[in-house]
Steps between C-alpha positions, in 0.01 A plus 500: 500500500636841404569778750220702338248219556609460863461875551150494346396211728628684807306814406187294430520321837529832681208666321248217472217499754553207737183351652469519874421190704352697790121543500388863481249635752332832425470690831247781527576656837591820681847628581607504865808722551596310815548185291300283735184450297367571152700441186831446674344219702360355176837511326695344785245224565479409132877493462509253787257275309710506184264737320542832323287787632361755255404783738226737383446791739137573588554747782764697687491508878654705777574243767766359724522191717260661749204593280376662179426873501393563140468340158431596141349268240663532159306607194334210327684575173836462669408166653361370171813615316726318746300177485459508124875541452560190713228294331629587152855396586492227767319170533302551820421184697309651794366829637529629856282787619585716798400855589260654247366793703200602289195358325638632170817293553287191557345556158844563350628170635198320352593643159853367542371164619290465184823502298639206701215250524548159651810563708495498882415827671568545872308789655639644823225745601722762661271732695713582804872546563665289766480793740126534442492795258244483220623435145165560335140556598277206582327549165823383336473174692142454390599562136772238536249255644234560235721548194851364558431189705308332214804557275746365759629153573538563873485790745718522810342740752594497865206472739454879552495548120261206456264662751502825301443318172219287647348793690514295820686713759517217756474203264703185533710370214231242422227764493704731278580216262134409467427859397793528257516161325211582264739753347822295478603137454769488771554714809794494741421687823814545704510517878740646750301809593365373830666369814500130406813296570486339155421680178224338292498573127188368332459413132140482379380380162158557349447127460505458877859390556681661791859474617650648815872570523637575844832651598669627812411856592805725489555799727484851362317658209605491136489733202446330163399149605183504287686621192762231556239226524298605195807549281646166602170330424486665156853381435424142600194497273708648216748216543211256464455383858152374587294748701482330840868413488582854385308646795690276741835592343417872508392487865812309603730739315324807641527365855876454454537858374324620815708277725815654351358853475706810573408839641679768298276783622302603806184309422411152384734220401559443128502141367837376382396367161849446362787336689809691599815417305646180635195416712 
């Protein structure tokens, strides 16, 4: 082979588009400048699952590890432009929804979803920050329940969020599930918000199946645990893991990130989603 042919092959190998082996997950979430929740949590959790995150910003927040003080939902055109650029270029295997913040953004996400039919969609109905601050009015939650849940594979509310969505202020997980399952096929209601010694995470399916996953309650409070769980679950589904197994894997991984959490600020602990070098 001549030197010219070798040179041409080297140039071709550098410029050709090489396929990626990592499943792509489109993340529609808010940005948390503290790095504990939102899109950074999505990216880190998906990297840990061997996936590639395609982060599409839906909202900007002013928050730290203590609480959220303000937020701004992006214009619908900007969100559509971001998502459309990803969809046109990358082969998306799953969608993860986080903070939407407005009814208009719920409708925007439905438009994006229509372009990616048939792939898993994990809906994390983010209505409150870890410190308790609101990240959208209750009407946003109701729009998610009525409009987004039917287009989702699974939703992952914690019990306080499930109570808002079900309009049952003092409802149990079972009661909330009974109210919400007409809207969605699978529902994972996470525990840990009471004073129980063990945390009970309950998976409900419309067909009547129910699975309870228990784990040791950890001390302290955490910023970004819900984002971590939902993103991990989306990643496991993108890989092709069966739903019940994917839920178990996501819960186990999330618990480990909380066990190893760090406290870089003055508020809540942040899950350690990626290992330290050499650990």
